[in-house]
FIRO-368946 format. One record per residue: residue in one letter; x, y, z of N, C-alpha, C in turn. Coordinates in steps of 0.02 Angstrom, whole numbers. Layout:
residu_nxx_nyy_nzz_caxx_cayy_cazz_cxx_cyy_czz
A_X_Y_Z_X_Y_Z_X_Y_Z
...
END
This chain:
residu_nxx_nyy_nzz_caxx_cayy_cazz_cxx_cyy_czz
M_31_-54_-12_-17_11_4_49_39_11
K_12_116_-52_65_185_-52_21_231_-2
N_64_271_5_39_319_26_-20_354_2
R_7_367_-58_-73_379_-96_-126_337_-100
D_-129_259_-102_-179_250_-70_-206_237_8
V_-184_274_48_-216_286_126_-239_339_107
V_-209_405_68_-258_477_57_-305_444_26
D_-308_423_-37_-378_408_-79_-430_365_-48
R_-414_322_19_-470_280_48_-491_348_87
I_-478_374_120_-481_455_152_-524_496_135
L_-521_517_77_-543_564_22_-610_537_8
A_-620_436_-18_-643_418_-40_-701_424_21
Y_-705_420_100_-744_411_149_-762_481_164
H_-740_528_153_-760_586_157_-806_611_127
P_-847_669_111_-907_672_39_-861_712_5
A_-875_721_-57_-835_757_-107_-866_821_-99
I_-796_861_-113_-827_945_-135_-819_948_-202
D_-860_1011_-234_-855_1001_-288_-820_1048_-319
N_-771_1031_-370_-715_1075_-385_-662_1121_-360
Y_-639_1083_-300_-604_1079_-252_-541_1101_-250
N_-519_1153_-233_-454_1197_-233_-427_1226_-168
G_-415_1181_-128_-425_1215_-74_-354_1183_-30
C_-344_1191_18_-286_1178_70_-265_1090_73
D_-310_1062_63_-297_982_95_-270_943_22
T_-186_969_30_-150_953_-40_-90_908_17
Y_-20_876_-24_33_838_-2_76_910_1
K_106_919_74_136_961_104_218_945_90
F_230_879_85_298_882_92_307_786_53
G_367_775_37_362_702_27_343_672_-27
D_341_592_-27_333_569_-83_240_524_-69
P_207_523_-116_126_498_-105_145_452_-136
D_203_430_-190_212_338_-195_236_305_-153
A_276_326_-111_312_270_-57_284_220_-33
E_286_179_-32_257_145_11_251_151_78
C_175_141_117_171_163_199_195_107_224
R_234_145_259_253_84_346_217_126_404
G_172_149_394_115_179_445_106_245_449
V_45_252_486_32_320_468_6_325_554
V_38_426_527_21_456_626_-20_522_593
T_-106_530_648_-122_589_624_-103_640_681
A_-118_694_687_-83_735_744_-144_818_707
I_-132_852_765_-146_921_752_-105_957_703
S_-39_948_701_-8_978_672_66_961_644
P_131_928_604_182_916_592_217_965_632
T_213_964_699_269_1001_745_348_940_740
V_406_974_767_466_948_754_449_870_797
E_430_894_845_427_828_923_381_777_868
V_316_806_834_289_727_816_318_696_762
I_358_747_734_378_726_659_431_695_686
R_456_671_743_536_643_765_466_561_790
K_443_589_831_379_528_868_372_496_825
A_328_511_761_314_477_708_389_441_675
A_438_462_664_480_426_647_511_353_689
A_496_372_739_523_312_782_487_289_797
L_403_269_774_352_220_765_350_196_722
G_409_204_671_423_190_576_351_196_547
A_324_228_570_277_281_530_311_345_467
N_299_343_417_290_386_352_248_427_338
L_184_404_350_147_477_313_116_475_394
L_136_549_377_76_636_436_19_647_397
V_-47_613_441_-93_650_411_-132_702_485
I_-106_776_465_-122_831_501_-188_862_459
H_-202_909_503_-272_950_510_-240_1028_520
E_-190_1037_519_-168_1123_513_-99_1137_475
P_-82_1202_491_-9_1210_426_50_1180_420
T_85_1162_416_160_1133_401_197_1169_402
F_188_1240_352_252_1287_378_192_1352_393
Y_208_1373_425_176_1463_468_137_1484_417
T_113_1481_358_58_1519_319_-12_1480_337
S_-53_1535_326_-132_1517_305_-141_1468_246
E_-99_1505_181_-116_1497_134_-97_1411_134
D_-36_1390_170_-13_1319_176_7_1285_113
A_33_1337_66_70_1310_25_144_1253_16
P_126_1197_-13_218_1169_-6_251_1184_-11
G_273_1230_36_350_1277_18_357_1348_52
W_382_1386_50_382_1438_77_403_1496_16
F_356_1560_45_353_1592_-37_346_1676_-24
E_395_1692_41_379_1740_60_457_1787_30
D_449_1830_40_508_1885_16_567_1873_78
F_571_1843_123_639_1850_155_632_1775_174
D_696_1747_167_715_1663_220_694_1661_252
C_675_1591_277_668_1556_344_697_1502_372
S_746_1501_404_779_1460_427_755_1383_457
V_703_1430_519_659_1346_528_627_1307_478
Y_596_1347_402_566_1313_388_615_1271_359
E_671_1288_327_732_1238_293_775_1184_340
E_750_1210_396_767_1149_468_712_1110_457
K_657_1118_475_602_1067_468_603_1013_398
R_608_1084_348_594_1041_276_644_972_288
A_724_974_319_770_944_295_767_890_357
L_727_908_424_696_837_467_659_788_423
L_601_814_389_545_767_342_580_742_327
K_647_766_280_693_726_223_717_641_248
E_747_685_308_800_645_357_751_565_359
C_683_595_380_635_554_391_593_509_362
G_597_524_296_582_490_259_474_513_265
M_474_582_255_405_592_296_376_620_258
T_300_607_234_266_651_189_191_656_239
V_208_713_202_157_771_271_75_784_197
W_25_756_220_-33_754_190_-99_786_247
R_-129_869_221_-178_871_270_-235_892_255
D_-269_884_293_-365_844_290_-389_885_339
H_-402_960_304_-439_1016_332_-506_1026_320
D_-506_1059_269_-592_1055_241_-612_1018_218
H_-605_959_218_-636_896_218_-675_851_267
M_-622_874_334_-624_846_398_-696_881_441
H_-696_941_400_-744_998_423_-803_1009_378
F_-786_958_319_-859_947_263_-893_888_294
H_-844_868_316_-883_776_337_-957_823_359
N_-1010_767_377_-1058_769_423_-1063_686_444
P_-1059_693_548_-1034_753_551_-970_758_552
D_-970_826_574_-896_845_590_-841_829_623
G_-801_797_585_-749_767_598_-711_778_643
I_-693_837_635_-673_852_717_-689_870_772
F_-772_884_764_-807_910_821_-827_848_844
E_-830_810_814_-870_708_832_-801_690_888
G_-744_705_861_-671_685_881_-688_724_960
V_-717_803_965_-692_828_1045_-759_812_1081
L_-816_789_1041_-862_767_1118_-858_694_1116
K_-828_625_1063_-804_580_1091_-744_592_1158
Y_-712_615_1143_-655_616_1191_-654_647_1261
T_-726_705_1259_-740_707_1305_-780_701_1353
G_-814_641_1328_-872_601_1360_-938_632_1345
W_-935_690_1284_-1018_749_1291_-1040_722_1254
K_-1032_655_1188_-1079_645_1126_-1166_636_1153
A_-1171_621_1204_-1240_573_1240_-1271_647_1243
Y_-1233_695_1267_-1266_756_1298_-1290_836_1258
S_-1247_800_1193_-1245_866_1146_-1290_864_1088
R_-1290_943_1053_-1333_924_986_-1321_995_959
P_-1295_989_885_-1285_1060_840_-1343_1097_848
V_-1316_1162_826_-1355_1223_813_-1373_1216_749
N_-1431_1225_743_-1463_1212_675_-1507_1267_636
P_-1483_1311_615_-1427_1313_568_-1363_1352_602
P_-1299_1301_595_-1231_1352_618_-1228_1392_602
Y_-1209_1464_640_-1192_1507_659_-1100_1494_615
G_-1110_1530_570_-1036_1554_521_-1023_1506_492
G_-1034_1437_475_-1036_1388_436_-970_1339_500
F_-958_1375_574_-910_1317_618_-929_1277_629
G_-909_1248_674_-928_1184_723_-978_1242_780
H_-1015_1210_804_-1049_1240_836_-1103_1198_903
F_-1098_1171_936_-1145_1136_982_-1162_1165_1040
Y_-1230_1120_1069_-1218_1118_1127_-1237_1097_1187
V_-1183_1063_1232_-1191_1012_1275_-1241_1032_1349
T_-1285_977_1345_-1317_1015_1410_-1276_940_1470
L_-1255_990_1544_-1208_923_1567_-1283_863_1600
P_-1265_806_1629_-1319_776_1658_-1313_807_1727
E_-1268_844_1767_-1252_877_1832_-1213_928_1829
A_-1233_989_1838_-1222_1052_1858_-1137_1028_1880
M_-1082_1076_1864_-1014_1069_1882_-1003_1156_1884
T_-947_1163_1901_-907_1230_1938_-864_1229_1867
V_-870_1280_1853_-817_1318_1824_-743_1284_1806
A_-715_1279_1856_-650_1237_1892_-667_1183_1849
Q_-710_1124_1862_-705_1071_1888_-721_1049_1804
V_-757_1082_1771_-752_1084_1718_-689_1110_1653
A_-657_1159_1674_-591_1151_1658_-544_1098_1660
E_-537_1096_1727_-470_1006_1754_-514_975_1694
H_-583_944_1699_-600_900_1649_-576_905_1586
L_-563_948_1546_-539_985_1488_-466_954_1471
M_-426_1012_1521_-372_987_1517_-358_903_1542
K_-377_875_1571_-376_806_1568_-388_769_1511
S_-427_789_1476_-453_752_1405_-405_772_1355
I_-397_849_1369_-342_857_1299_-262_843_1298
G_-249_862_1370_-189_853_1396_-132_929_1377
M_-172_970_1432_-156_1048_1407_-103_1049_1493
N_-88_1096_1474_-25_1120_1549_-80_1174_1559
G_-124_1210_1543_-165_1262_1593_-212_1272_1564
C_-257_1329_1586_-316_1379_1534_-330_1430_1561
R_-354_1490_1526_-391_1563_1540_-456_1536_1556
Y_-479_1569_1597_-557_1591_1596_-568_1629_1615
V_-633_1669_1576_-674_1741_1636_-734_1717_1661
G_-749_1749_1726_-800_1730_1747_-776_1701_1830
S_-822_1677_1854_-796_1643_1940_-811_1574_1899
P_-732_1552_1953_-712_1470_1942_-772_1444_1986
E_-782_1468_2033_-864_1439_2093_-933_1413_2044
A_-916_1453_1994_-989_1473_1979_-998_1416_1937
E_-1062_1389_1949_-1093_1310_1940_-1140_1326_1861
V_-1131_1283_1816_-1135_1272_1743_-1152_1204_1718
K_-1209_1199_1699_-1233_1140_1665_-1242_1149_1599
N_-1288_1206_1557_-1275_1224_1488_-1205_1242_1445
I_-1155_1221_1417_-1109_1224_1389_-1143_1241_1292
A_-1097_1281_1269_-1111_1306_1214_-1002_1301_1170
I_-1016_1263_1131_-926_1237_1102_-939_1295_1031
V_-915_1341_1007_-939_1398_1001_-871_1420_941
G_-855_1372_923_-804_1370_854_-730_1438_888
H_-716_1474_831_-685_1537_827_-694_1600_817
L_-688_1623_866_-721_1713_895_-664_1754_870
Y_-657_1784_802_-647_1829_781_-664_1878_741
P_-626_1944_727_-679_1986_707_-702_1975_642
A_-657_1968_581_-709_1953_526_-737_1895_493
M_-738_1857_563_-798_1784_561_-871_1815_556
N_-891_1862_483_-955_1888_485_-956_1859_425
E_-929_1856_365_-945_1848_309_-1004_1804_302
M_-1022_1741_321_-1056_1704_328_-1115_1684_339
T_-1120_1733_392_-1189_1735_438_-1243_1781_409
P_-1293_1791_441_-1350_1799_406_-1352_1886_426
K_-1400_1942_408_-1377_2028_388_-1420_2030_460
R_-1401_2087_523_-1458_2096_538_-1512_2153_509
K_-1555_2166_547_-1626_2202_518_-1593_2279_489
D_-1531_2297_506_-1503_2369_473_-1466_2348_415
G_-1460_2271_402_-1424_2252_327_-1365_2231_341
K_-1320_2266_407_-1269_2253_402_-1258_2182_451
P_-1183_2152_417_-1176_2063_421_-1164_2066_514
K_-1216_2011_527_-1189_1987_608_-1129_1960_632
E_-1091_1999_664_-1031_1975_700_-1042_1906_750
Y_-997_1879_722_-1022_1790_743_-1001_1808_811
S_-964_1827_840_-941_1836_912_-1008_1887_974
V_-1024_1926_939_-1098_1949_942_-1155_1897_961
Q_-1163_1873_915_-1198_1825_916_-1200_1775_956
I_-1153_1743_1008_-1148_1700_1053_-1185_1741_1113
I_-1188_1810_1138_-1177_1847_1175_-1286_1834_1187
G_-1325_1842_1110_-1379_1804_1125_-1376_1724_1158
D_-1343_1685_1137_-1359_1634_1173_-1329_1646_1245
L_-1290_1666_1282_-1281_1691_1340_-1319_1738_1388
E_-1374_1758_1351_-1428_1801_1374_-1507_1750_1367
K_-1496_1693_1346_-1531_1657_1334_-1537_1582_1442
D_-1498_1529_1384_-1501_1476_1437_-1411_1452_1453
V_-1365_1497_1393_-1298_1446_1392_-1259_1483_1465
D_-1227_1444_1502_-1187_1450_1568_-1123_1485_1573
L_-1106_1436_1483_-1020_1417_1491_-1008_1428_1421
I_-968_1454_1392_-938_1455_1322_-858_1430_1323
L_-879_1377_1250_-766_1345_1237_-776_1388_1173
P_-735_1434_1177_-733_1436_1076_-646_1430_1074
G_-635_1415_1011_-557_1418_966_-518_1485_1016
E_-538_1517_971_-480_1593_1001_-519_1646_1007
T_-498_1677_1046_-550_1737_1077_-522_1807_1053
I_-578_1855_1053_-552_1921_1024_-576_1948_1120
D_-570_1998_1136_-560_2039_1194_-625_2062_1202
W_-658_2131_1146_-697_2173_1155_-777_2139_1136
T_-776_2087_1140_-856_2085_1115_-872_2016_1151
V_-862_1969_1168_-920_1929_1213_-863_1925_1284
L_-824_1927_1255_-775_1928_1337_-785_1976_1383
S_-793_2017_1358_-817_2085_1378_-875_2108_1411
Y_-906_2065_1395_-989_2076_1398_-994_2007_1469
L_-953_1952_1461_-944_1907_1489_-893_1931_1578
R_-852_1966_1569_-851_2012_1621_-886_2053_1657
D_-918_2097_1613_-961_2116_1672_-1025_2083_1664
A_-1044_2037_1654_-1080_1988_1689_-1078_1947_1759
A_-1017_1928_1746_-990_1915_1807_-993_1977_1860
A_-979_2040_1847_-984_2075_1893_-1033_2110_1919
F_-1088_2072_1878_-1157_2093_1898_-1187_2047_1918
G_-1131_1996_1953_-1149_1915_1976_-1195_1868_1947
R_-1192_1879_1863_-1225_1825_1828_-1184_1759_1825
N_-1212_1688_1817_-1172_1648_1819_-1170_1622_1772
K_-1106_1670_1716_-1070_1660_1636_-1009_1651_1627
A_-981_1615_1597_-916_1634_1613_-874_1587_1538
M_-825_1574_1519_-786_1565_1458_-707_1517_1490
I_-715_1458_1452_-641_1422_1452_-617_1432_1409
S_-569_1487_1383_-523_1480_1329_-468_1424_1335
L_-462_1363_1273_-430_1326_1278_-379_1321_1219
G_-397_1367_1168_-350_1370_1099_-341_1321_1047
H_-358_1364_1000_-364_1318_920_-345_1257_899
Y_-277_1250_932_-232_1181_941_-265_1142_987
N_-262_1153_1038_-305_1098_1088_-354_1090_1070
W_-409_1131_1063_-460_1137_1058_-489_1057_1021
E_-451_1062_970_-466_1035_884_-406_974_902
T_-369_969_937_-327_896_938_-380_847_949
L_-417_851_973_-454_766_1007_-486_747_931
G_-503_801_885_-524_769_813_-477_717_783
M_-403_740_782_-349_736_759_-349_633_786
K_-349_658_853_-367_556_907_-432_512_887
Y_-478_572_851_-532_521_838_-518_511_784
A_-476_549_724_-458_519_663_-419_451_651
A_-376_446_699_-345_375_705_-391_307_716
D_-438_346_750_-492_289_738_-535_250_667
W_-564_310_638_-599_272_585_-513_296_519
I_-502_301_493_-414_282_461_-391_224_487
G_-393_192_542_-378_123_553_-410_80_534
E_-483_87_545_-550_63_511_-529_53_438
L_-517_106_401_-487_103_324_-449_71_292
V_-385_85_340_-337_61_304_-297_-11_343
P_-340_-42_366_-314_-103_417_-239_-149_406
E_-224_-123_341_-139_-167_279_-112_-137_327
V_-104_-72_381_-39_-38_418_-58_13_475
P_-12_12_516_-34_35_613_-53_96_585
V_-102_129_631_-130_199_633_-111_230_714
T_-68_282_725_-67_304_773_-78_364_760
Y_-99_390_847_-125_468_850_-68_475_896
V_-39_528_902_16_583_920_11_644_948
H_11_638_1005_-25_713_1032_55_765_1027
A_41_816_1006_78_866_991_103_909_1053
G_45_914_1102_68_936_1150_41_1014_1164
D_33_1038_1213_6_1102_1216_59_1157_1209
M_40_1194_1149_82_1256_1118_104_1296_1182
F_55_1306_1235_92_1346_1274_96_1332_1355
G_162_1360_1374_180_1404_1448_122_1436_1505
Y_131_1423_1547_89_1484_1580_132_1503_1670
F_154_1552_1649_177_1603_1706_111_1615_1759
L_141_1600_1813_75_1612_1871_126_1645_1925
P_62_1696_1942_117_1747_1998_136_1719_2062
END
């Protein structure tokens, strides 16, 4: 079985995207090399590459960019040199590694392959329901816990489930929460896919989350965050004694569980070769006062 055969089975598993011209391409290596093993990871970090090589694998199926650009073309095309790119490329070559990205197809899958993994490995699948229709084209789910937990207890559960060094929060750590919203990524430009307000302007995604919190949502779990919309609302709400909070996990920390899940279903697609999930580790360290 060649690396290309593994990728072809993955693409056959996903729904087809008409006229696709996106980031789900080979980023490095030889698609026609014999596949000795597959490693799934959120990103092909230096540590992930070394661990994959130690496992005897030579195909990395990853979700996020390889070489530090949002464009994620298979190379370096900026008007300045990047020594870290060159060193990483040399490491991939030394290890005989092929890198293929599964991002758009993973999110296009129904159910969304990333958030399916999040719900599975947090143990929340049975308590979840998707927002219909979803805001802004991103994964957006409600979770109703069977019993209330404090914000601190939820944070501890998530850090253990994901494998994190710590996390940030807004609100009271002792606040009891039961209704949680997984709200994707909050950033200013996330409005082009949302409906219009009555005045004709696009609805800003992060502001719409305030509507959830004004109803029955107690806690939101975003990927990225910005300070001046829903987080400022949450800080003021907590100051007024409202039982509202946010736990900030970070994009890669949040979505890594989707790549843990990917090892499950890719393993079923290609039983001829070993398939292993490798945790990239928390990108962040935390200074404490």
